[in-house]
FIZADREN-185357 format. One record per residue (C-alpha): residue number from 1; residue in one letter; x, y, z. Coordinates in steps of 0.1 Angstrom, whole numbers, padded with zeros to 4 digits. Layout:
+-----+---+-------+-------+-------+
!   k ! r !     u !     v !     w !
+-----+---+-------+-------+-------+
! NUM ! A !     X !     Y !     Z !
...
+-----+---+-------+-------+-------+
//
This chain:
+-----+---+-------+-------+-------+
!   k ! r !     u !     v !     w !
+-----+---+-------+-------+-------+
!   1 ! M ! -0408 ! -2081 ! -0449 !
!   2 ! T ! -0398 ! -2045 ! -0442 !
!   3 ! Q ! -0380 ! -2042 ! -0476 !
!   4 ! L ! -0411 ! -2055 ! -0493 !
!   5 ! E ! -0434 ! -2032 ! -0474 !
!   6 ! S ! -0413 ! -2002 ! -0482 !
!   7 ! S ! -0414 ! -2011 ! -0519 !
!   8 ! Y ! -0451 ! -2021 ! -0520 !
!   9 ! G ! -0461 ! -1989 ! -0538 !
!  10 ! E ! -0437 ! -1997 ! -0566 !
!  11 ! F ! -0453 ! -2031 ! -0570 !
!  12 ! T ! -0488 ! -2016 ! -0573 !
!  13 ! K ! -0476 ! -1989 ! -0597 !
!  14 ! R ! -0466 ! -2018 ! -0620 !
!  15 ! G ! -0500 ! -2034 ! -0616 !
!  16 ! A ! -0485 ! -2063 ! -0596 !
!  17 ! G ! -0498 ! -2079 ! -0565 !
!  18 ! L ! -0477 ! -2092 ! -0536 !
!  19 ! V ! -0483 ! -2122 ! -0514 !
!  20 ! V ! -0458 ! -2135 ! -0488 !
!  21 ! I ! -0459 ! -2172 ! -0480 !
!  22 ! A ! -0442 ! -2181 ! -0447 !
!  23 ! A ! -0431 ! -2217 ! -0444 !
!  24 ! Q ! -0438 ! -2220 ! -0407 !
!  25 ! K ! -0464 ! -2228 ! -0382 !
!  26 ! I ! -0488 ! -2200 ! -0375 !
!  27 ! E ! -0487 ! -2208 ! -0338 !
!  28 ! G ! -0452 ! -2221 ! -0338 !
!  29 ! M ! -0421 ! -2211 ! -0319 !
!  30 ! L ! -0414 ! -2182 ! -0343 !
!  31 ! R ! -0448 ! -2168 ! -0333 !
!  32 ! G ! -0459 ! -2160 ! -0368 !
!  33 ! K ! -0494 ! -2150 ! -0359 !
!  34 ! E ! -0482 ! -2126 ! -0332 !
!  35 ! Y ! -0457 ! -2111 ! -0356 !
!  36 ! I ! -0483 ! -2105 ! -0383 !
!  37 ! Q ! -0508 ! -2091 ! -0358 !
!  38 ! K ! -0482 ! -2065 ! -0346 !
!  39 ! H ! -0475 ! -2054 ! -0382 !
!  40 ! D ! -0501 ! -2039 ! -0405 !
!  41 ! Y ! -0487 ! -2051 ! -0439 !
!  42 ! P ! -0505 ! -2039 ! -0470 !
!  43 ! F ! -0502 ! -2074 ! -0485 !
!  44 ! P ! -0514 ! -2108 ! -0474 !
!  45 ! V ! -0491 ! -2131 ! -0454 !
!  46 ! L ! -0500 ! -2167 ! -0457 !
!  47 ! F ! -0486 ! -2196 ! -0437 !
!  48 ! D ! -0476 ! -2228 ! -0454 !
!  49 ! E ! -0478 ! -2250 ! -0423 !
!  50 ! S ! -0477 ! -2283 ! -0442 !
!  51 ! R ! -0449 ! -2270 ! -0465 !
!  52 ! S ! -0470 ! -2282 ! -0495 !
!  53 ! V ! -0466 ! -2249 ! -0513 !
!  54 ! T ! -0429 ! -2247 ! -0508 !
!  55 ! R ! -0425 ! -2283 ! -0519 !
!  56 ! A ! -0446 ! -2276 ! -0550 !
!  57 ! Y ! -0425 ! -2247 ! -0560 !
!  58 ! G ! -0392 ! -2265 ! -0553 !
!  59 ! V ! -0379 ! -2243 ! -0524 !
!  60 ! Y ! -0385 ! -2267 ! -0495 !
!  61 ! H ! -0353 ! -2271 ! -0474 !
!  62 ! R ! -0355 ! -2302 ! -0453 !
!  63 ! L ! -0320 ! -2303 ! -0438 !
!  64 ! G ! -0291 ! -2279 ! -0440 !
!  65 ! V ! -0265 ! -2261 ! -0420 !
!  66 ! D ! -0286 ! -2229 ! -0416 !
!  67 ! A ! -0321 ! -2244 ! -0410 !
!  68 ! F ! -0344 ! -2274 ! -0414 !
!  69 ! N ! -0380 ! -2280 ! -0425 !
!  70 ! I ! -0385 ! -2246 ! -0439 !
!  71 ! A ! -0380 ! -2229 ! -0473 !
!  72 ! H ! -0352 ! -2211 ! -0489 !
!  73 ! P ! -0362 ! -2174 ! -0493 !
!  74 ! A ! -0375 ! -2171 ! -0529 !
!  75 ! S ! -0394 ! -2148 ! -0551 !
!  76 ! F ! -0416 ! -2157 ! -0580 !
!  77 ! V ! -0431 ! -2134 ! -0606 !
!  78 ! L ! -0462 ! -2148 ! -0622 !
!  79 ! G ! -0475 ! -2134 ! -0655 !
!  80 ! P ! -0511 ! -2125 ! -0662 !
!  81 ! D ! -0517 ! -2161 ! -0673 !
!  82 ! G ! -0506 ! -2174 ! -0638 !
!  83 ! R ! -0474 ! -2190 ! -0651 !
!  84 ! V ! -0441 ! -2184 ! -0634 !
!  85 ! S ! -0420 ! -2161 ! -0655 !
!  86 ! W ! -0391 ! -2153 ! -0632 !
!  87 ! I ! -0376 ! -2170 ! -0601 !
!  88 ! A ! -0350 ! -2160 ! -0576 !
!  89 ! I ! -0340 ! -2186 ! -0549 !
!  90 ! S ! -0316 ! -2177 ! -0521 !
!  91 ! P ! -0289 ! -2201 ! -0512 !
!  92 ! N ! -0294 ! -2197 ! -0475 !
!  93 ! Q ! -0316 ! -2180 ! -0449 !
!  94 ! A ! -0294 ! -2149 ! -0445 !
!  95 ! E ! -0298 ! -2138 ! -0481 !
!  96 ! R ! -0330 ! -2125 ! -0498 !
!  97 ! P ! -0337 ! -2118 ! -0535 !
!  98 ! E ! -0332 ! -2081 ! -0542 !
!  99 ! T ! -0365 ! -2061 ! -0545 !
! 100 ! E ! -0350 ! -2041 ! -0574 !
! 101 ! D ! -0345 ! -2074 ! -0593 !
! 102 ! I ! -0381 ! -2084 ! -0586 !
! 103 ! L ! -0394 ! -2050 ! -0598 !
! 104 ! K ! -0372 ! -2053 ! -0630 !
! 105 ! A ! -0387 ! -2087 ! -0637 !
! 106 ! I ! -0422 ! -2073 ! -0634 !
! 107 ! T ! -0414 ! -2043 ! -0656 !
! 108 ! E ! -0399 ! -2066 ! -0683 !
! 109 ! M ! -0430 ! -2088 ! -0683 !
! 110 ! I ! -0454 ! -2059 ! -0689 !
+-----+---+-------+-------+-------+
//
């Protein structure tokens, strides 16, 4: 989240929006609601409590060594028509798609 927040200006310069979807319960043990309230992110953070969005985008992670019933960290770049034009899915919870790669995908789409 911090990396995305620090790069938010670069997203907006390219005319891109940013939405974070957290595959967790808003009132769950990770205290998502509290965390979001403590931080004033310039982009919306949505909670996929039912995991329906993460399932629809193919990043739902039911069982694994590093976690269960969550999503692999992933980034999707959607074109002006709403279609996915670029995807990066991390193999585990410790890795995240690089912001530079996301920005490059946005720039190439424009």
